[in-house]
C-alpha positions as CSV (number, residue, x, y, z in Angstrom):
1,M,126.7,86.0,158.5
2,K,124.6,85.0,155.5
3,F,123.7,88.8,154.9
4,V,127.2,89.8,155.0
5,I,128.4,87.4,152.4
6,V,125.3,88.3,149.9
7,L,126.1,91.9,150.6
8,V,130.1,91.3,149.7
9,V,129.2,89.4,146.5
10,I,126.8,92.2,145.3
11,L,129.4,94.8,146.1
12,V,132.1,92.7,144.1
13,V,129.7,92.2,141.1
14,L,128.9,95.8,141.0
15,W,132.6,96.8,141.3
16,L,133.3,94.4,138.4
17,A,130.9,95.7,136.3
18,R,131.8,99.3,136.9
19,S,135.3,98.8,136.0
20,G,134.7,96.7,133.3
21,S,132.5,99.6,131.5
22,R,135.1,102.1,132.3
23,R,137.7,99.8,130.3
24,V,135.6,99.5,127.4
25,T,135.1,103.2,127.2
26,R,138.9,103.9,127.6
27,D,139.9,101.5,124.9
28,R,137.3,102.8,122.4
29,P,139.0,104.8,119.5
30,K,137.7,108.4,119.6
31,T,135.9,109.1,116.3
32,P,136.6,112.5,114.8
33,L,133.3,114.8,114.9
34,A,131.8,115.4,111.4
35,P,132.5,118.9,110.0
36,H,129.9,121.4,110.2
37,E,127.6,121.8,107.4
38,D,125.0,124.6,106.8
39,M,121.5,123.6,106.7
40,V,119.2,125.1,104.0
41,A,115.4,125.0,103.7
42,C,113.7,123.4,100.7
43,S,111.9,126.4,98.7
44,Q,108.9,124.2,97.9
45,C,108.1,122.5,101.2
46,G,110.5,124.0,103.8
47,L,112.0,120.9,104.7
48,H,115.6,121.7,106.4
49,L,118.5,119.6,104.9
50,P,122.3,119.8,104.6
51,R,123.6,122.0,101.7
52,S,125.5,119.1,100.2
53,E,122.2,117.2,99.6
54,A,120.0,120.1,98.3
55,V,119.1,120.2,94.7
56,P,119.9,123.6,93.3
57,G,117.1,125.2,91.0
58,R,115.9,128.4,89.5
59,G,113.9,129.3,92.7
60,G,116.5,128.4,95.3
61,V,117.3,125.1,96.6
62,F,115.1,121.9,97.1
63,C,114.9,118.6,98.9
64,S,114.4,116.5,95.5
65,D,114.1,117.1,91.8
66,A,110.2,116.5,92.1
67,H,110.0,119.6,94.4
68,R,112.1,121.7,92.0
69,A,110.3,120.7,88.9
70,E,106.9,121.5,90.7
71,F,108.2,124.9,92.0
72,E,109.5,125.8,88.5
73,R,106.1,124.8,86.9
74,A,104.3,127.0,89.6
75,H,106.6,130.0,89.2
76,P,107.5,130.5,85.6
């Protein structure tokens, strides 16, 4: 009898935990996905970054002003 009571308690706890997690995901507002953005590679080091964060330069796009300056000094 003791085994049956313990089993019922465990099943009730699992059922409550499962129904509670479904309620949380159902009530959570859906966030819109970020728009797709092209990735570009830094002409100096090859690091890939979003086009909006890239620094344009004479030899292409760069991940920072330092890499842009270094590339432009090396390629006059």
